N, C-alpha and C positions, 0 to 999 in steps of 0.2 A: 953554423958551428952550434947554436942554441938548439937547433932541431936535433942534431946528433946527440947532444947532452941529454936532452928530453928522452930520446929513444932509448938510449943506454939506461936511463932511470927506469923506464917502463920494464925493460927486460929483466933488470935486477930485482925489481919488486916482485915480478911474476915468479922468478926463480925462488925467492924467499917464501913466496906462498906455497909452491909445491913442496919445498923442504919441510914447511911447518905442517902441511897436510900429511905428507908421508910419515912425519915424526908422530903424528897423532894417532896413527894406526897402532893397535895393541900387538904385543909379542907373545907368542905362546912358547914358554920355556920348557915346561914339563907336561905330559899327558899320560895318565894311567887309566886303563879300561879294565873293569872287573865284570866278568860275564858268569851268571848262574843259570844254567840250563835246566829246564824241567823236563818231566817225562814225556810231555806232549811235543817238545822240540821247541817251545817257546823260551825266550832268553831274557831274563832281567839284567839291565846293564847299568852300572854306575860308573860314569866317566869323570875323572878329576882332572881339572886343568889349572896349571899355574900361568896366570896371564899378567903381563905387565902393561898397565895403562899409562901413556905419556901425556894423556889429555883428560881432564875431569869429565868432558863430555864423550869420551871415547866409547865405542860400542863394538861388540863382537857378534858377527853373523855366523852361526854355526850350522853346518849341515849334519842333520841327524842321520837321514838315510831313508829306506823305503820300508813299509809295512810296520811302522812304529806307532805306538799310542802311549798315552799316560806320560808324556814328556813334562818334566819338572826341573826348575833351577831355583831352589830355595835362596832367598836373600836378593834376588835381582828381579828387576822390572823386564819380564819376558814377553815377547810378542812372537806367536807362531804364524809361519808362513809356508805356502805350498808352491813348489814349481814342479809341474809334471808328476812324478811319483815321488819325489824327494821332498822331506819335511826339513824346514829350516827353523832355527830359533834365534831371534835377535835379542841380545842381552845389553843392558846398559848398567854402569856402575851405580850401586845403591846410595852411595853417600858423596860422589862427585870428587873423590880424592884421586890424587896421582900415586902410581906405584903398583906394586905387585898385589894381585888379588887371586884368590883361590875360587874356582867355580865348580860346583859339583852338579852334574847332570844325571838325572835318572829317567829311564824310559824303558819300554818293554817292545822287544822285537819279535815278530811273529812270522810264521811260515818260512822257517829256516831249513826244512827238511824236505828232500825230494827222493825219488827212486832212481836208481841206476839201471841199466839194461839188464843186469843179472838180479834184479829185484833186491839188491842191497839198499841201505838207506844212507843218503849223502847229507851230511850236516854242513851248511855253510853259514859262517858268521862274519858280518862285515864289521870290523873293528873301528875302522875310519872311512868316512865316505870320500869318494874321489873328487868332491867339490870344495875341499879345503883350500882356502886362498893364502894361508901362511904355513911356513914350515914349522915343525916341531923338533926341538933339540933333543929331547929325551922321550922316548915312547916305550911304555911297558904295559904288559897285559896279563891277565891271569883268566882262566876258564874253569869252572866247576861243572863237572858232568853229573847227571842224576844217578848213575850207577857205574860200577867197575867197567872199564872198556879196554880194549886193545885195538888201537888204530895208529897210524903215522900221520901226524898233521902235515898238511901242505899249505905253504903260506904263498900268497900271491899279492901282487901290487899292479896298479894301473897307471895310466897317462904316459909314463916315461918308458914303459915296456922293458924295464930292467928288474931282475930278481933282487928282492931285498934279502939282507943277511939278518937271520934271526937266531939268537942263542935262547934256547928253551929247555926246559925241564919237564918231562912227562911223569905223572904219578898215576897211580891206579884210578884215582877218582878225578883227575883233572890235568891241567898243564899251565905253566906260566912262562914268560919269556920277555926278551928286550930286542927292540930293532936297533941293530948296530948302526951307528952314525945318524940315527934320527930319520926324519922324513922331510921330503921337499914339499913345496907347495904343490897342491892338486895330485898328490900321491896317496893312494888309497892303500889299506891293509885289510886282507881277508884270510880266514883260515878254513880249510876243508878237511873233513875227515869222513872216511867210508866205514860205516858200521853195519853190523849184521842186521838181517831182516828181524823186526819185532823189537829192537832196541828202543824205539820211540813208539809211544801210542798216539799216532798221528791222526787228527780229524781234519777234514775239509782240505786234504792235500791234493795237488794236481796229480792225476793218474793213480789215486789211491784205490780206485775200483778196478783198475786195468787187469790186474791178475785175476781177480774173481770173474770179471766179464769174459776174459779169455777162456776160462775153464767152462763157462756155461755156453759159449759159442762152440767149443769143441764138443760138448755133450750134445747140443742141438744138431750139429753137422753129423755126428756119429749116429745119433737117433734117426735122422732122415736117410742115411745111407743103409742102415739095418732094415728100416721099415721097406725101403725099396727092394732090398735083396730078397726078403721073405714074402712080400705081398704084392709086389708090382713088377717084378723082373720078367721079362719075356725071352724066349729063345732067339738066337741070331736069325735075322730074316734074309732070305734069298730073293732077289727081285729079278725075274726075267722080264724081257721087253714084251709088251702086250700091244697089239695093233687095235683091238676093239675096246670100246668103252667097257668098265666093269659091269657085270651083270647085276641088275636089281638096285643099282645105287645112282641116285639122281646127281647131277652136276652140283647142286647147291648143298648136297650132304657130304661131299668129299672132304672138306675140312675136318668135319666131326669124326667121320668114319676113320680117317687116316691118322688123327691124332688128337681128337677132342677139341678141335678149333671151332670158331663160330661160324654157324650157317649163315648164308646170305639169302633171305627170302626173295629178293629181287631177282636173283637167277632162278629160282623156281618159276616165276612168271615167265622169264625168257625160255625156260624148258617147256612150258605149257604152250607157249606161242610156236616153238619149233615142232611140237608134237601136233599142232593143228587145233588145239582147243580154243585158243584165243588169238586175236590180233592186237597190235599196240599201235596207238595213234598219238601223234605229238602235234598240237597245233602251233600256230605262229607265235603264241605267248608262252610256249614251253609247257602247257598243261599236258598231262599224260591221261589218256582214255584207254581202257581195256574193254574189248567187244568179244562176247562170247560167240564162237562159231558153231560148236557142237557140245552136247552135254558130256559130263565125265561119269563114267560107269565104274564098276568095281575092278577094273584093270589096273587102277592106280591105288596106292596105299590109302588107308583109311583117313589118316589125318589130312592127306592131300585132297581127297574128295570132300571132306568137311570144310575145308578152307575154301574150295572152289564153290561149293553151294552157298555158303555164308557170303562170299564175295559178290556173287550175282544173284542174291536173294530178291532184290527188287526189280530185276530186269536183266536184259542181255548186255547192259552197258553199265560201267562204273568207272570212278576216277582211280588212277593207279598210283597217285602221289599224295594221297590223304593219309592223316594219322590212323583212321579206321583200317585202311589196306595194310599199313605197317603193323597194327595190333594183330590183324588176322595172320600176317607172316610170322609174328613172334610165337603165336599159339601153334602154328604148324611146326615151327622149329622145336618147341617143346615136346610136342607129339613124336617128331623124328628122333629126339634124343631117347626118349622112352623106349621107342621101337628097336633102336639099334643097341641100347644098353643090354637088352635081354638076349641079343644074339652075338655080340662081339666079345663080352668079358665073362670071365670065369666067375662062378659063385664065390670063389675063395679069393677074389681080387680085393685088394685094399682101395682105400680112397686116395687118389692122387692130391687131394687138397692138403692131406697132412704133411708131406714133405715140403710143400710150397709154403704152408704156414710156418713150419719150423725154420725154413730158410729165411722167410721174412722177419721172423723174430730175431734171427741172428744179425740180419741187416739193421734193424732197429737198435739192437745193442751196440753195433759198430758206431752208429752216429752218437749214441750215449756215450761211448768210450771216448770218441774224439772230443766232444764237449768236455769231458772230465779233464782233458789235457789242456784245452784251449782256455777255459774260464779260470780267472784268478782264484785263489783259495779263501774264498768268502764263506761265511756261515750258511749263507742262503743259496750257495751254487747249486745245490740239489734241485732247488725249485726251478732254476733255469736250465737244468739238464733234462729234466722231465719232458718238456715239449719236443726235444730231439727224439727221445724214446717213442713218444705218441705219434709223431709225424713220420718216423722212419718206417712203420709198418706199412701204412698205405703207399708210401713212396716205393718200397720193396715190391709190393703187388703190382704197381704200374710197371716197374721195371721188368718183372716177371712176364707181364702181359706182352710187352714188346718183344722180349726174347722169344716167347712162344709164337707170335706172329711170324717173326723172322725164320725161325726153325720149320714152321709149317708152310712158309712161303706164301703168307696171306697176301691178298691183293692190295690192301690198304693197310699196312702195319702201322701202329700208332707209336712211332719212334720219337717224336718231338718231346713229349713229357719225360721220356726216358733218357733222353740226352740231357735235359735240365737236371734230372736227378743225379746223373753221373758226374755232371759239372759241380754240383753242390758236394758230392762225396769226394771228389778229387780235391776240392777246396779244403774240406775238413781234414783231409789226409795230410795236406800239405802243411796245415797249421798245427796238426797234432803230430807230425812225423812218424806215422804209422803205416807205411806202405805194405808191409808183409801181410799183416792181418786183413788189411782192406782188400788186397788182391785175392786172398783166401776166400773171403765172404762173397766178393763178386763172382768168383769161379763157382762157388756154392749155388749162387742164383742160377747160373747157366746150366749146371749139372742137374739141378732140380727140375728144370723145364725139360732138358734133355732126357731125363729118366722117366719123366711123366709124360713124355710126348705121345705115347701110344694110348693114354687114357686109362691104363690099368693092366692087370694080367689078363691077357686074352685067351680066348679058345682057339682051336685050330682053325675054325672058319674065320674068326677075327683076324687072325695073322694072314690067312689067305686073301682077305679083302685089302689089307694094307699092301700086300704084294701086287694085286691087281692095279690098284691105284697108282702106285709108284712106277709099275711098269707101263702103264698107260702114259705117264707123265714123261718117262724116258723116250717113248715112242714119238710123242708130239715134238719133243726137243730135238730129235735126231732126223726128223723129216726134212727132205731137200725141196727147193722150189720145184724141180722137175717132178717129183713124186706128187706134190700138191697139185700141179698142173693136170697130171693124168687123173687125178681124183676128181678134180673140177670138171673134167670131160665127162666123167661118168655121172656126177652129181653136182649141178651147179649151185646147190645150197650147202655144199660140204662146210665151207668156211663158217657159215652162220650156224650150222649145227654143232660144229666143234668148238666155237668160241666161248660158249658158257663153260665147258670143260676146262678149257685152257685158262680161263679167267679164275675159276675156282681153284685151280692149281697154281696160281700166281705167275703164269707164264702168257698172260693174254697179249701183251704187247710184242713179246718175242715171237709168238706165234703168228700175229699179224704180219710182222716184218718178213717172215719167210715168203709171203706171197708177192714180195716186191712190188712191182708196178702193174701187176696182173689187174685188168678191168673185171670187176665182178658183175654178176647177174643181180638185178634188184632183189633185196631181201623180201621173202614171201610174207613175213609176219610183221614188217615195220612200215609204217607210213608216217613219215615225219616232215613231208613237203619238200625234202631235199632232192637234189640230182640223183636219180635212182642208180645211175652208173658211177661208181666210185671205186678206189683202191681199197685194199684191206685195211690200211693205216688210216685212211680217212674215215672208213666206217668205224673203226675201233675208237677213234676220238669221239665221234657221235654216240657210240655205245656207251662210253664212260660217262658223258654228259647225262644220258638216259638213265643210267644206274643211279647217278647222283640224285637227279630229280625224284626218282621213285623212292630213294632213301630219305628224302626230306632235306638234301644239302645240295640245292642247285648250284652249279658252277657258273662262270661267266658265259 
């Protein structure tokens, strides 16, 4: 019995403590919010609260809101706290007395203006934060605008998901109103008004540069299109199938002659080997050695003869996988470009670099525009946006290079960096919600490479060269295994002679597959210590390893 009495006493005491604690919480009877909006969209707010303290040590923890500064509460011991993006003010009574007190809060709320989809300005003012823990019996407000306006205020409330009833009076310079039936705990109040463009002189606003950047990007796209139309446009090309390799064009020059792509000097060495000038030897450690068989006379182009003489300057043997060898290959490629530029392009042709630069500049502006929407409206946000503009240009050039390689069907297109750039662009687009302009700029990069794919405005001979290369590629693609078997019966080195052409055209592996399981005769120009009798696919795998070694990128 004594235990039951003691337990009852504990429960009763705990209940009294709870009642006393709840009674100690203050009660907000009236709240009036006065807002003065300036021409920049910032708002000076004066909030007057009538609070009833039932305990001398009672305190009020008031959520002020986001993007606020200069918070003051005259006459009270105030402590400022932050939780996430919300600023709180903790107030205690100044004299420790019980009863009704009036609290006056003043603060400045910034970044209240944003743009709508049709470039109008949206003013949003948060009159009461959604984190209030007490209900307010009477809530009134007034808003003074910086200039006469015509807008319909829209009132919104959070937490309970119910519309609040407001009786308001709208004047030429502002509005005032009262929330009917007061506000519940955790119930917010905000007002939104759509105003015409230019009503506020807003600085550092998210998306503030979007319209200007959109105009600049359209100008850049138009300039690139007009430049292509007047200085780079070529007639429509008709491509008949061609059985023989194009006249006077080496396999390694196919990419440049057909579309300004990169030459591969290693294929020049393979062509020399096919023509009988050299043989290629690979030892057990993977080192490549070139051995001269016959001298090169003037039947080859000047830059080839110069590279050949420089390569075998010290004797009839040299290493084929050294930096010196690759340097001579680059010099030969430079001479090849100069040779073909005089023969392929019209003197009135423009420079293909200009449309690519304009497109890359538009891409850099796209990244800058996305960061404008993503970064919060700070005064120093422009400093953080500039790196996106600076990094966007080289990223666009990388992307254009990958598109060019894919369009020209290059053997080893550099797509990995391009995929990373596309991933970053998609992420920025998701965060800034600007899919339309992003798709337009990405399409612009593709069209720039497609339009510049022929290297400029071509002469009649230049167009004929493209037709020959593409017609020969079509022939190699359409050949059947039976046809290849007949050609092998006539020339047992046919596969080795055609492989450099197929590799330069980006169809090396596909061409090797056409030979199926046909056993090939040994390659006349390659000595790598492997089984001389092998299939086309086996040889192609060794061929790719050989090319990588001569390029200085040995594989496993």
